[in-house]
N, CA and C atoms of all chains as a GROMACS GRO file, in nm:
protein
  636
    1MET      N    1   7.195   0.921   4.840
    1MET     CA    2   7.124   0.966   4.715
    1MET      C    3   6.988   0.995   4.736
    2THR      N    4   6.937   0.961   4.856
    2THR     CA    5   6.796   0.995   4.879
    2THR      C    6   6.778   1.127   4.953
    3ASP      N    7   6.900   1.186   4.996
    3ASP     CA    8   6.910   1.307   5.068
    3ASP      C    9   6.847   1.414   4.973
    4ALA      N   10   6.755   1.497   5.037
    4ALA     CA   11   6.684   1.593   4.956
    4ALA      C   12   6.777   1.698   4.898
    5SER      N   13   6.897   1.719   4.953
    5SER     CA   14   6.987   1.820   4.908
    5SER      C   15   7.043   1.773   4.770
    6MET      N   16   7.032   1.638   4.740
    6MET     CA   17   7.078   1.600   4.607
    6MET      C   18   6.972   1.605   4.501
    7ASP      N   19   6.856   1.643   4.542
    7ASP     CA   20   6.752   1.661   4.438
    7ASP      C   21   6.801   1.764   4.334
    8PRO      N   22   6.793   1.730   4.208
    8PRO     CA   23   6.846   1.818   4.100
    8PRO      C   24   6.775   1.948   4.107
    9ARG      N   25   6.643   1.950   4.152
    9ARG     CA   26   6.576   2.077   4.152
    9ARG      C   27   6.644   2.175   4.258
   10TYR      N   28   6.722   2.126   4.342
   10TYR     CA   29   6.772   2.218   4.449
   10TYR      C   30   6.912   2.230   4.438
   11CYS      N   31   6.977   2.184   4.336
   11CYS     CA   32   7.124   2.170   4.344
   11CYS      C   33   7.195   2.223   4.212
   12GLN      N   34   7.163   2.355   4.184
   12GLN     CA   35   7.225   2.410   4.071
   12GLN      C   36   7.382   2.406   4.085
   13ARG      N   37   7.428   2.421   4.212
   13ARG     CA   38   7.574   2.422   4.232
   13ARG      C   39   7.635   2.291   4.180
   14PHE      N   40   7.566   2.188   4.215
   14PHE     CA   41   7.619   2.056   4.174
   14PHE      C   42   7.634   2.044   4.019
   15HIS      N   43   7.521   2.090   3.936
   15HIS     CA   44   7.528   2.084   3.797
   15HIS      C   45   7.642   2.171   3.743
   16ARG      N   46   7.652   2.289   3.798
   16ARG     CA   47   7.758   2.384   3.750
   16ARG      C   48   7.895   2.311   3.772
   17ALA      N   49   7.909   2.252   3.880
   17ALA     CA   50   8.045   2.198   3.917
   17ALA      C   51   8.068   2.085   3.822
   18ILE      N   52   7.979   1.995   3.805
   18ILE     CA   53   8.001   1.870   3.727
   18ILE      C   54   8.023   1.909   3.580
   19GLU      N   55   7.953   1.998   3.530
   19GLU     CA   56   7.967   2.041   3.392
   19GLU      C   57   8.098   2.109   3.372
   20LEU      N   58   8.130   2.188   3.460
   20LEU     CA   59   8.268   2.266   3.453
   20LEU      C   60   8.380   2.156   3.453
   21LEU      N   61   8.376   2.059   3.536
   21LEU     CA   62   8.476   1.967   3.543
   21LEU      C   63   8.484   1.877   3.424
   22GLY      N   64   8.367   1.856   3.362
   22GLY     CA   65   8.354   1.760   3.253
   22GLY      C   66   8.383   1.830   3.116
   23ARG      N   67   8.387   1.960   3.121
   23ARG     CA   68   8.417   2.036   2.994
   23ARG      C   69   8.541   1.983   2.935
   24ARG      N   70   8.552   1.962   2.805
   24ARG     CA   71   8.666   1.908   2.742
   24ARG      C   72   8.796   1.973   2.778
   25TRP      N   73   8.890   1.895   2.826
   25TRP     CA   74   9.027   1.936   2.872
   25TRP      C   75   9.030   1.984   3.018
   26ASN      N   76   8.920   2.030   3.076
   26ASN     CA   77   8.935   2.082   3.209
   26ASN      C   78   8.994   1.976   3.308
   27GLY      N   79   8.934   1.851   3.291
   27GLY     CA   80   8.981   1.745   3.380
   27GLY      C   81   9.135   1.723   3.366
   28ALA      N   82   9.178   1.720   3.240
   28ALA     CA   83   9.320   1.696   3.210
   28ALA      C   84   9.402   1.803   3.259
   29ILE      N   85   9.363   1.930   3.260
   29ILE     CA   86   9.435   2.043   3.308
   29ILE      C   87   9.450   2.030   3.463
   30ILE      N   88   9.342   2.004   3.529
   30ILE     CA   89   9.339   1.990   3.674
   30ILE      C   90   9.426   1.881   3.723
   31VAL      N   91   9.422   1.766   3.651
   31VAL     CA   92   9.500   1.647   3.685
   31VAL      C   93   9.653   1.685   3.671
   32ALA      N   94   9.685   1.752   3.556
   32ALA     CA   95   9.827   1.788   3.521
   32ALA      C   96   9.878   1.877   3.635
   33LEU      N   97   9.798   1.976   3.673
   33LEU     CA   98   9.845   2.077   3.768
   33LEU      C   99   9.850   2.019   3.913
   34GLY      N  100   9.783   1.903   3.926
   34GLY     CA  101   9.787   1.837   4.059
   34GLY      C  102   9.926   1.803   4.093
   35ALA      N  103  10.015   1.784   4.005
   35ALA     CA  104  10.148   1.747   4.040
   35ALA      C  105  10.239   1.868   4.070
   36GLY      N  106  10.180   1.993   4.047
   36GLY     CA  107  10.257   2.109   4.074
   36GLY      C  108  10.242   2.216   3.975
   37ALA      N  109  10.288   2.336   3.995
   37ALA     CA  110  10.280   2.449   3.901
   37ALA      C  111  10.348   2.409   3.770
   38MET      N  112  10.293   2.456   3.658
   38MET     CA  113  10.349   2.431   3.535
   38MET      C  114  10.340   2.562   3.449
   39ARG      N  115  10.432   2.575   3.361
   39ARG     CA  116  10.430   2.675   3.260
   39ARG      C  117  10.330   2.630   3.143
   40PHE      N  118  10.286   2.739   3.072
   40PHE     CA  119  10.183   2.714   2.962
   40PHE      C  120  10.236   2.608   2.865
   41THR      N  121  10.363   2.622   2.826
   41THR     CA  122  10.419   2.532   2.727
   41THR      C  123  10.430   2.383   2.785
   42ASP      N  124  10.476   2.358   2.904
   42ASP     CA  125  10.484   2.238   2.961
   42ASP      C  126  10.342   2.173   2.969
   43LEU      N  127  10.254   2.265   3.006
   43LEU     CA  128  10.111   2.200   3.020
   43LEU      C  129  10.060   2.160   2.894
   44ARG      N  130  10.087   2.234   2.791
   44ARG     CA  131  10.038   2.200   2.656
   44ARG      C  132  10.106   2.071   2.614
   45ASN      N  133  10.235   2.055   2.642
   45ASN     CA  134  10.299   1.931   2.592
   45ASN      C  135  10.256   1.805   2.681
   46THR      N  136  10.200   1.835   2.801
   46THR     CA  137  10.154   1.718   2.883
   46THR      C  138  10.016   1.671   2.840
   47ILE      N  139   9.939   1.749   2.770
   47ILE     CA  140   9.804   1.718   2.734
   47ILE      C  141   9.806   1.692   2.583
   48PRO      N  142   9.806   1.572   2.537
   48PRO     CA  143   9.811   1.550   2.394
   48PRO      C  144   9.689   1.594   2.329
   49GLY      N  145   9.700   1.668   2.208
   49GLY     CA  146   9.583   1.706   2.132
   49GLY      C  147   9.530   1.841   2.160
   50ILE      N  148   9.572   1.910   2.270
   50ILE     CA  149   9.506   2.037   2.297
   50ILE      C  150   9.585   2.144   2.220
   51SER      N  151   9.517   2.248   2.172
   51SER     CA  152   9.576   2.355   2.095
   51SER      C  153   9.615   2.468   2.193
   52ASP      N  154   9.695   2.558   2.154
   52ASP     CA  155   9.730   2.680   2.234
   52ASP      C  156   9.606   2.756   2.264
   53ARG      N  157   9.521   2.774   2.163
   53ARG     CA  158   9.404   2.853   2.176
   53ARG      C  159   9.307   2.796   2.278
   54LEU      N  160   9.290   2.666   2.273
   54LEU     CA  161   9.196   2.610   2.368
   54LEU      C  162   9.256   2.593   2.503
   55LEU      N  163   9.380   2.565   2.510
   55LEU     CA  164   9.437   2.562   2.649
   55LEU      C  165   9.429   2.705   2.712
   56GLY      N  166   9.455   2.804   2.641
   56GLY     CA  167   9.445   2.940   2.694
   56GLY      C  168   9.301   2.974   2.738
   57GLN      N  169   9.206   2.932   2.658
   57GLN     CA  170   9.065   2.958   2.684
   57GLN      C  171   9.024   2.883   2.814
   58ARG      N  172   9.067   2.762   2.827
   58ARG     CA  173   9.030   2.682   2.937
   58ARG      C  174   9.097   2.739   3.069
   59LEU      N  175   9.225   2.780   3.049
   59LEU     CA  176   9.294   2.833   3.165
   59LEU      C  177   9.229   2.969   3.220
   60ARG      N  178   9.184   3.040   3.124
   60ARG     CA  179   9.112   3.165   3.163
   60ARG      C  180   8.988   3.128   3.237
   61GLU      N  181   8.915   3.036   3.185
   61GLU     CA  182   8.795   2.987   3.250
   61GLU      C  183   8.815   2.938   3.393
   62LEU      N  184   8.927   2.855   3.402
   62LEU     CA  185   8.959   2.799   3.529
   62LEU      C  186   9.011   2.903   3.631
   63GLU      N  187   9.071   3.008   3.574
   63GLU     CA  188   9.114   3.118   3.657
   63GLU      C  189   8.992   3.197   3.715
   64SER      N  190   8.898   3.222   3.612
   64SER     CA  191   8.777   3.291   3.653
   64SER      C  192   8.697   3.214   3.757
   65GLU      N  193   8.707   3.088   3.763
   65GLU     CA  194   8.633   3.008   3.856
   65GLU      C  195   8.722   2.996   3.993
   66ARG      N  196   8.832   3.055   3.994
   66ARG     CA  197   8.928   3.045   4.094
   66ARG      C  198   8.972   2.900   4.130
   67ILE      N  199   8.986   2.825   4.024
   67ILE     CA  200   9.037   2.686   4.046
   67ILE      C  201   9.189   2.688   4.014
   68VAL      N  202   9.225   2.781   3.917
   68VAL     CA  203   9.364   2.782   3.876
   68VAL      C  204   9.412   2.926   3.893
   69HIS      N  205   9.542   2.946   3.934
   69HIS     CA  206   9.596   3.080   3.967
   69HIS      C  207   9.722   3.091   3.874
   70ARG      N  208   9.732   3.212   3.813
   70ARG     CA  209   9.851   3.242   3.728
   70ARG      C  210   9.958   3.306   3.816
   71VAL      N  211  10.080   3.248   3.830
   71VAL     CA  212  10.174   3.314   3.913
   71VAL      C  213  10.299   3.367   3.824
   72VAL      N  214  10.326   3.498   3.834
   72VAL     CA  215  10.426   3.553   3.754
   72VAL      C  216  10.556   3.561   3.837
   73SER      N  217  10.670   3.514   3.781
   73SER     CA  218  10.799   3.516   3.859
   73SER      C  219  10.830   3.667   3.903
   74PRO      N  220  10.899   3.679   4.015
   74PRO     CA  221  10.923   3.813   4.074
   74PRO      C  222  10.986   3.907   3.968
   75ASP      N  223  11.072   3.861   3.878
   75ASP     CA  224  11.130   3.947   3.778
   75ASP      C  225  11.038   3.971   3.657
   76GLY      N  226  10.918   3.907   3.665
   76GLY     CA  227  10.823   3.922   3.558
   76GLY      C  228  10.855   3.847   3.421
   77SER      N  229  10.976   3.767   3.423
   77SER     CA  230  11.013   3.708   3.298
   77SER      C  231  10.936   3.585   3.271
   78SER      N  232  10.873   3.519   3.365
   78SER     CA  233  10.794   3.387   3.324
   78SER      C  234  10.676   3.385   3.410
   79ALA      N  235  10.583   3.301   3.366
   79ALA     CA  236  10.454   3.274   3.441
   79ALA      C  237  10.430   3.123   3.450
   80ALA      N  238  10.365   3.088   3.554
   80ALA     CA  239  10.320   2.942   3.556
   80ALA      C  240  10.176   2.946   3.613
   81TYR      N  241  10.120   2.831   3.593
   81TYR     CA  242   9.973   2.808   3.644
   81TYR      C  243   9.982   2.709   3.760
   82GLU      N  244   9.904   2.735   3.856
   82GLU     CA  245   9.899   2.635   3.969
   82GLU      C  246   9.757   2.629   4.022
   83LEU      N  247   9.725   2.520   4.089
   83LEU     CA  248   9.596   2.507   4.144
   83LEU      C  249   9.580   2.600   4.274
   84THR      N  250   9.463   2.657   4.279
   84THR     CA  251   9.435   2.732   4.407
   84THR      C  252   9.392   2.632   4.515
   85ASP      N  253   9.358   2.673   4.632
   85ASP     CA  254   9.301   2.582   4.740
   85ASP      C  255   9.171   2.518   4.685
   86LYS      N  256   9.084   2.598   4.614
   86LYS     CA  257   8.971   2.549   4.565
   86LYS      C  258   8.996   2.437   4.460
   87GLY      N  259   9.107   2.457   4.381
   87GLY     CA  260   9.142   2.359   4.285
   87GLY      C  261   9.204   2.234   4.350
   88THR      N  262   9.283   2.249   4.455
   88THR     CA  263   9.333   2.137   4.513
   88THR      C  264   9.228   2.056   4.593
   89ALA      N  265   9.123   2.128   4.634
   89ALA     CA  266   9.016   2.059   4.693
   89ALA      C  267   8.946   1.958   4.610
   90LEU      N  268   8.976   1.964   4.472
   90LEU     CA  269   8.918   1.871   4.382
   90LEU      C  270   8.984   1.724   4.385
   91ASP      N  271   9.087   1.714   4.453
   91ASP     CA  272   9.154   1.588   4.470
   91ASP      C  273   9.063   1.463   4.491
   92PRO      N  274   8.961   1.476   4.586
   92PRO     CA  275   8.875   1.357   4.608
   92PRO      C  276   8.786   1.335   4.480
   93VAL      N  277   8.754   1.442   4.409
   93VAL     CA  278   8.666   1.423   4.283
   93VAL      C  279   8.750   1.348   4.183
   94ILE      N  280   8.873   1.389   4.158
   94ILE     CA  281   8.966   1.340   4.064
   94ILE      C  282   8.976   1.187   4.100
   95ALA      N  283   9.002   1.164   4.232
   95ALA     CA  284   9.035   1.022   4.273
   95ALA      C  285   8.910   0.936   4.258
   96SER      N  286   8.786   0.982   4.281
   96SER     CA  287   8.668   0.908   4.271
   96SER      C  288   8.641   0.876   4.125
   97VAL      N  289   8.651   0.976   4.039
   97VAL     CA  290   8.630   0.952   3.895
   97VAL      C  291   8.735   0.852   3.845
   98SER      N  292   8.853   0.858   3.887
   98SER     CA  293   8.965   0.772   3.845
   98SER      C  294   8.930   0.634   3.891
   99ASP      N  295   8.894   0.614   4.019
   99ASP     CA  296   8.866   0.482   4.066
   99ASP      C  297   8.748   0.419   3.987
  100TRP      N  298   8.646   0.497   3.968
  100TRP     CA  299   8.524   0.453   3.888
  100TRP      C  300   8.573   0.406   3.749
  101ALA      N  301   8.648   0.490   3.679
  101ALA     CA  302   8.688   0.471   3.546
  101ALA      C  303   8.778   0.339   3.541
  102ASP      N  304   8.864   0.324   3.640
  102ASP     CA  305   8.945   0.200   3.635
  102ASP      C  306   8.868   0.079   3.658
  103ALA      N  307   8.765   0.093   3.745
  103ALA     CA  308   8.689  -0.025   3.776
  103ALA      C  309   8.588  -0.068   3.668
  104HIS      N  310   8.527   0.039   3.603
  104HIS     CA  311   8.406   0.017   3.516
  104HIS      C  312   8.418   0.056   3.379
  105ALA      N  313   8.512   0.150   3.339
  105ALA     CA  314   8.508   0.191   3.204
  105ALA      C  315   8.590   0.092   3.119
  106PRO      N  316   8.548   0.077   2.993
  106PRO     CA  317   8.613  -0.020   2.909
  106PRO      C  318   8.762   0.022   2.867
  107MET      N  319   9.784   1.248   4.349
  107MET     CA  320   9.793   1.325   4.223
  107MET      C  321   9.932   1.311   4.150
  108THR      N  322  10.034   1.267   4.229
  108THR     CA  323  10.165   1.252   4.172
  108THR      C  324  10.179   1.108   4.118
  109ASP      N  325  10.093   1.024   4.142
  109ASP     CA  326  10.078   0.894   4.090
  109ASP      C  327  10.095   0.889   3.942
  110ALA      N  328  10.182   0.817   3.887
  110ALA     CA  329  10.202   0.816   3.740
  110ALA      C  330  10.066   0.766   3.667
  111SER      N  331   9.986   0.685   3.730
  111SER     CA  332   9.866   0.647   3.663
  111SER      C  333   9.772   0.760   3.633
  112MET      N  334   9.798   0.871   3.706
  112MET     CA  335   9.706   0.990   3.688
  112MET      C  336   9.757   1.080   3.579
  113ASP      N  337   9.874   1.048   3.530
  113ASP     CA  338   9.931   1.127   3.415
  113ASP      C  339   9.832   1.126   3.295
  114PRO      N  340   9.786   1.254   3.243
  114PRO     CA  341   9.675   1.247   3.145
  114PRO      C  342   9.719   1.174   3.019
  115ARG      N  343   9.854   1.157   3.002
  115ARG     CA  344   9.902   1.088   2.879
  115ARG      C  345   9.861   0.934   2.891
  116TYR      N  346   9.840   0.887   3.017
  116TYR     CA  347   9.816   0.745   3.018
  116TYR      C  348   9.675   0.712   3.073
  117CYS      N  349   9.587   0.819   3.075
  117CYS     CA  350   9.459   0.791   3.132
  117CYS      C  351   9.343   0.839   3.052
  118GLN      N  352   9.323   0.777   2.930
  118GLN     CA  353   9.218   0.811   2.850
  118GLN      C  354   9.085   0.779   2.920
  119ARG      N  355   9.087   0.670   2.994
  119ARG     CA  356   8.963   0.623   3.070
  119ARG      C  357   8.913   0.741   3.158
  120PHE      N  358   9.005   0.796   3.230
  120PHE     CA  359   8.956   0.906   3.319
  120PHE      C  360   8.895   1.021   3.244
  121HIS      N  361   8.951   1.058   3.134
  121HIS     CA  362   8.900   1.169   3.040
  121HIS      C  363   8.765   1.135   2.996
  122ARG      N  364   8.747   1.012   2.935
  122ARG     CA  365   8.622   0.969   2.885
  122ARG      C  366   8.514   0.978   2.998
  123ALA      N  367   8.558   0.930   3.118
  123ALA     CA  368   8.460   0.920   3.226
  123ALA      C  369   8.417   1.052   3.262
  124ILE      N  370   8.516   1.149   3.288
  124ILE     CA  371   8.475   1.279   3.345
  124ILE      C  372   8.405   1.363   3.244
  125GLU      N  373   8.433   1.344   3.116
  125GLU     CA  374   8.357   1.417   3.005
  125GLU      C  375   8.210   1.361   2.990
  126LEU      N  376   8.202   1.231   3.005
  126LEU     CA  377   8.075   1.167   3.001
  126LEU      C  378   7.982   1.219   3.116
  127LEU      N  379   8.039   1.226   3.230
  127LEU     CA  380   7.954   1.264   3.350
  127LEU      C  381   7.928   1.413   3.340
  128GLY      N  382   8.015   1.494   3.275
  128GLY     CA  383   7.991   1.632   3.274
  128GLY      C  384   7.914   1.683   3.167
  129ARG      N  385   7.881   1.593   3.069
  129ARG     CA  386   7.793   1.625   2.959
  129ARG      C  387   7.658   1.674   3.010
  130ARG      N  388   7.611   1.782   2.959
  130ARG     CA  389   7.492   1.857   3.002
  130ARG      C  390   7.378   1.753   3.027
  131TRP      N  391   7.330   1.754   3.154
  131TRP     CA  392   7.211   1.671   3.199
  131TRP      C  393   7.254   1.536   3.254
  132ASN      N  394   7.359   1.487   3.208
  132ASN     CA  395   7.398   1.342   3.259
  132ASN      C  396   7.408   1.342   3.409
  133GLY      N  397   7.477   1.440   3.465
  133GLY     CA  398   7.479   1.433   3.615
  133GLY      C  399   7.344   1.440   3.678
  134ALA      N  400   7.252   1.528   3.626
  134ALA     CA  401   7.122   1.538   3.680
  134ALA      C  402   7.046   1.406   3.665
  135ILE      N  403   7.060   1.346   3.549
  135ILE     CA  404   6.985   1.202   3.532
  135ILE      C  405   7.037   1.102   3.623
  136ILE      N  406   7.178   1.094   3.648
  136ILE     CA  407   7.218   0.997   3.733
  136ILE      C  408   7.188   1.028   3.881
  137VAL      N  409   7.186   1.151   3.911
  137VAL     CA  410   7.130   1.191   4.050
  137VAL      C  411   6.998   1.150   4.069
  138ALA      N  412   6.906   1.183   3.974
  138ALA     CA  413   6.773   1.160   3.982
  138ALA      C  414   6.739   1.011   4.000
  139LEU      N  415   6.812   0.924   3.919
  139LEU     CA  416   6.795   0.785   3.919
  139LEU      C  417   6.851   0.718   4.043
  140GLY      N  418   6.937   0.800   4.117
  140GLY     CA  419   6.998   0.743   4.243
  140GLY      C  420   6.892   0.716   4.341
  141ALA      N  421   6.778   0.778   4.330
  141ALA     CA  422   6.672   0.765   4.423
  141ALA      C  423   6.593   0.642   4.390
  142GLY      N  424   6.602   0.582   4.273
  142GLY     CA  425   6.524   0.465   4.236
  142GLY      C  426   6.489   0.475   4.096
  143ALA      N  427   6.431   0.367   4.041
  143ALA     CA  428   6.385   0.363   3.903
  143ALA      C  429   6.274   0.469   3.871
  144MET      N  430   6.273   0.523   3.757
  144MET     CA  431   6.175   0.634   3.725
  144MET      C  432   6.135   0.610   3.578
  145ARG      N  433   6.003   0.646   3.559
  145ARG     CA  434   5.954   0.653   3.417
  145ARG      C  435   6.010   0.777   3.346
  146PHE      N  436   6.008   0.775   3.220
  146PHE     CA  437   6.055   0.879   3.138
  146PHE      C  438   5.990   1.015   3.172
  147THR      N  439   5.860   1.015   3.195
  147THR     CA  440   5.787   1.145   3.227
  147THR      C  441   5.821   1.198   3.358
  148ASP      N  442   5.830   1.105   3.462
  148ASP     CA  443   5.870   1.153   3.593
  148ASP      C  444   6.011   1.206   3.581
  149LEU      N  445   6.092   1.137   3.520
  149LEU     CA  446   6.241   1.187   3.505
  149LEU      C  447   6.244   1.326   3.448
  150ARG      N  448   6.170   1.344   3.341
  150ARG     CA  449   6.164   1.470   3.272
  150ARG      C  450   6.110   1.578   3.367
  151ASN      N  451   6.008   1.554   3.444
  151ASN     CA  452   5.960   1.652   3.537
  151ASN      C  453   6.049   1.678   3.647
  152THR      N  454   6.139   1.593   3.681
  152THR     CA  455   6.237   1.606   3.788
  152THR      C  456   6.347   1.692   3.752
  153ILE      N  457   6.370   1.702   3.618
  153ILE     CA  458   6.492   1.782   3.573
  153ILE      C  459   6.435   1.903   3.501
  154PRO      N  460   6.440   2.017   3.572
  154PRO     CA  461   6.380   2.138   3.502
  154PRO      C  462   6.463   2.177   3.390
  155GLY      N  463   6.390   2.209   3.274
  155GLY     CA  464   6.460   2.263   3.158
  155GLY      C  465   6.503   2.164   3.054
  156ILE      N  466   6.490   2.037   3.083
  156ILE     CA  467   6.529   1.932   2.980
  156ILE      C  468   6.410   1.903   2.887
  157SER      N  469   6.442   1.884   2.758
  157SER     CA  470   6.337   1.857   2.656
  157SER      C  471   6.326   1.706   2.642
  158ASP      N  472   6.212   1.654   2.589
  158ASP     CA  473   6.195   1.515   2.561
  158ASP      C  474   6.305   1.467   2.471
  159ARG      N  475   6.339   1.539   2.371
  159ARG     CA  476   6.432   1.495   2.276
  159ARG      C  477   6.570   1.476   2.337
  160LEU      N  478   6.619   1.579   2.426
  160LEU     CA  479   6.743   1.568   2.481
  160LEU      C  480   6.752   1.458   2.593
  161LEU      N  481   6.646   1.450   2.669
  161LEU     CA  482   6.640   1.339   2.773
  161LEU      C  483   6.646   1.201   2.702
  162GLY      N  484   6.572   1.187   2.597
  162GLY     CA  485   6.587   1.057   2.527
  162GLY      C  486   6.722   1.031   2.469
  163GLN      N  487   6.786   1.136   2.422
  163GLN     CA  488   6.919   1.114   2.367
  163GLN      C  489   7.025   1.078   2.474
  164ARG      N  490   7.011   1.147   2.591
  164ARG     CA  491   7.100   1.121   2.693
  164ARG      C  492   7.082   0.980   2.755
  165LEU      N  493   6.953   0.941   2.760
  165LEU     CA  494   6.926   0.806   2.818
  165LEU      C  495   6.980   0.703   2.724
  166ARG      N  496   6.967   0.721   2.598
  166ARG     CA  497   7.023   0.626   2.512
  166ARG      C  498   7.181   0.617   2.519
  167GLU      N  499   7.243   0.740   2.542
  167GLU     CA  500   7.381   0.742   2.561
  167GLU      C  501   7.428   0.666   2.685
  168LEU      N  502   7.351   0.694   2.793
  168LEU     CA  503   7.378   0.637   2.924
  168LEU      C  504   7.342   0.484   2.924
  169GLU      N  505   7.246   0.440   2.840
  169GLU     CA  506   7.228   0.296   2.819
  169GLU      C  507   7.343   0.230   2.751
  170SER      N  508   7.391   0.302   2.642
  170SER     CA  509   7.498   0.241   2.555
  170SER      C  510   7.630   0.237   2.641
  171GLU      N  511   7.640   0.323   2.745
  171GLU     CA  512   7.757   0.317   2.830
  171GLU      C  513   7.729   0.216   2.954
  172ARG      N  514   7.620   0.148   2.950
  172ARG     CA  515   7.574   0.057   3.060
  172ARG      C  516   7.568   0.123   3.198
  173ILE      N  517   7.534   0.248   3.204
  173ILE     CA  518   7.518   0.321   3.325
  173ILE      C  519   7.371   0.314   3.366
  174VAL      N  520   7.283   0.325   3.263
  174VAL     CA  521   7.136   0.313   3.288
  174VAL      C  522   7.083   0.200   3.204
  175HIS      N  523   6.979   0.151   3.268
  175HIS     CA  524   6.915   0.025   3.214
  175HIS      C  525   6.759   0.058   3.203
  176ARG      N  526   6.702   0.015   3.093
  176ARG     CA  527   6.566   0.041   3.067
  176ARG      C  528   6.490  -0.095   3.102
  177VAL      N  529   6.398  -0.084   3.185
  177VAL     CA  530   6.320  -0.195   3.237
  177VAL      C  531   6.175  -0.191   3.186
  178VAL      N  532   6.124  -0.290   3.116
  178VAL     CA  533   5.997  -0.289   3.073
  178VAL      C  534   5.915  -0.376   3.171
  179SER      N  535   5.794  -0.335   3.201
  179SER     CA  536   5.705  -0.415   3.289
  179SER      C  537   5.665  -0.550   3.224
  180PRO      N  538   5.644  -0.647   3.303
  180PRO     CA  539   5.616  -0.777   3.250
  180PRO      C  540   5.513  -0.786   3.140
  181ASP      N  541   5.411  -0.704   3.158
  181ASP     CA  542   5.308  -0.702   3.057
  181ASP      C  543   5.340  -0.609   2.939
  182GLY      N  544   5.450  -0.546   2.949
  182GLY     CA  545   5.494  -0.458   2.834
  182GLY      C  546   5.425  -0.324   2.820
  183SER      N  547   5.342  -0.300   2.929
  183SER     CA  548   5.266  -0.175   2.920
  183SER      C  549   5.342  -0.045   2.966
  184SER      N  550   5.454  -0.066   3.044
  184SER     CA  551   5.520   0.050   3.075
  184SER      C  552   5.674   0.026   3.095
  185ALA      N  553   5.751   0.135   3.093
  185ALA     CA  554   5.898   0.114   3.105
  185ALA      C  555   5.952   0.218   3.203
  186ALA      N  556   6.062   0.175   3.263
  186ALA     CA  557   6.125   0.277   3.359
  186ALA      C  558   6.273   0.264   3.337
  187TYR      N  559   6.346   0.360   3.387
  187TYR     CA  560   6.491   0.365   3.381
  187TYR      C  561   6.546   0.356   3.519
  188GLU      N  562   6.656   0.267   3.522
  188GLU     CA  563   6.718   0.260   3.659
  188GLU      C  564   6.865   0.248   3.627
  189LEU      N  565   6.947   0.280   3.744
  189LEU     CA  566   7.092   0.269   3.735
  189LEU      C  567   7.140   0.111   3.735
  190THR      N  568   7.230   0.092   3.654
  190THR     CA  569   7.297  -0.044   3.658
  190THR      C  570   7.390  -0.045   3.779
  191ASP      N  571   7.468  -0.160   3.795
  191ASP     CA  572   7.566  -0.163   3.898
  191ASP      C  573   7.675  -0.053   3.872
  192LYS      N  574   7.704  -0.046   3.740
  192LYS     CA  575   7.807   0.052   3.698
  192LYS      C  576   7.764   0.197   3.733
  193GLY      N  577   7.633   0.224   3.710
  193GLY     CA  578   7.575   0.345   3.747
  193GLY      C  579   7.578   0.379   3.895
  194THR      N  580   7.527   0.280   3.974
  194THR     CA  581   7.526   0.292   4.115
  194THR      C  582   7.669   0.319   4.175
  195ALA      N  583   7.763   0.255   4.106
  195ALA     CA  584   7.898   0.269   4.151
  195ALA      C  585   7.952   0.417   4.135
  196LEU      N  586   7.867   0.507   4.080
  196LEU     CA  587   7.902   0.644   4.062
  196LEU      C  588   7.873   0.725   4.193
  197ASP      N  589   7.810   0.663   4.292
  197ASP     CA  590   7.770   0.730   4.415
  197ASP      C  591   7.891   0.806   4.474
  198PRO      N  592   8.002   0.754   4.492
  198PRO     CA  593   8.116   0.832   4.546
  198PRO      C  594   8.163   0.953   4.458
  199VAL      N  595   8.139   0.940   4.325
  199VAL     CA  596   8.174   1.055   4.242
  199VAL      C  597   8.073   1.166   4.267
  200ILE      N  598   7.948   1.123   4.264
  200ILE     CA  599   7.839   1.226   4.291
  200ILE      C  600   7.856   1.296   4.425
  201ALA      N  601   7.892   1.211   4.526
  201ALA     CA  602   7.911   1.266   4.656
  201ALA      C  603   8.024   1.366   4.661
  202SER      N  604   8.139   1.324   4.594
  202SER     CA  605   8.259   1.414   4.609
  202SER      C  606   8.237   1.538   4.537
  203VAL      N  607   8.167   1.540   4.414
  203VAL     CA  608   8.141   1.658   4.345
  203VAL      C  609   8.044   1.741   4.422
  204SER      N  610   7.946   1.683   4.489
  204SER     CA  611   7.848   1.755   4.566
  204SER      C  612   7.920   1.821   4.688
  205ASP      N  613   8.008   1.751   4.755
  205ASP     CA  614   8.072   1.807   4.872
  205ASP      C  615   8.166   1.927   4.819
  206TRP      N  616   8.231   1.908   4.709
  206TRP     CA  617   8.323   2.015   4.659
  206TRP      C  618   8.242   2.142   4.629
  207ALA      N  619   8.124   2.115   4.559
  207ALA     CA  620   8.028   2.227   4.515
  207ALA      C  621   7.979   2.301   4.643
  208ASP      N  622   7.941   2.218   4.745
  208ASP     CA  623   7.886   2.282   4.855
  208ASP      C  624   7.987   2.372   4.927
  209ALA      N  625   8.114   2.319   4.932
  209ALA     CA  626   8.216   2.387   5.005
  209ALA      C  627   8.279   2.509   4.929
  210HIS      N  628   8.281   2.493   4.793
  210HIS     CA  629   8.363   2.590   4.720
  210HIS      C  630   8.289   2.673   4.613
  211ALA      N  631   8.181   2.623   4.562
  211ALA     CA  632   8.119   2.688   4.452
  211ALA      C  633   8.031   2.811   4.507
  212PRO      N  634   8.019   2.911   4.422
  212PRO     CA  635   7.943   3.028   4.475
  212PRO      C  636   7.798   3.003   4.476
   0.00000   0.00000   0.00000
């Protein structure tokens, strides 16, 4: 934590990343997709309380960040969302937040 | 990620934690205090763009979450903010977000 690279003055990337991950529902979406590709409807049913509109908005945001990828079936009849490599690389982040929450959050 | 305990239906603590950490400025405050206790003014000067009002609001929130602790000098003439044990325990979270951002964020 005393590393100069962690100085907030020099680490816009860190801020962007933590705020993106902390935006409402993004964590839930990333965790849910961690188990594998899911269709929109299944994803919505997995995350209690999210609306179609908000889930669509968040998925577009996560797509534009190249964390989530939309895959259309070869015949074009269905689509699913899955984590990209960049999204899968969030595993250690999810795990560390989860460990901390289990140990310290009420 | 396939662990049932990570299922978003069962992990409100995870959501609360990641949203708290991702709330604007909270990551910056926690990173800044990772280097040691700081006075309000020094903290504000370390975080470019934050206002007194917002910094005060965030510090109160982080205090109420027992992540940050306000320490008054014995003679009562000055005060500083420092991470609690719960706040220090965020080190691995900060490190994992930072690693991910360095490797994957533009």
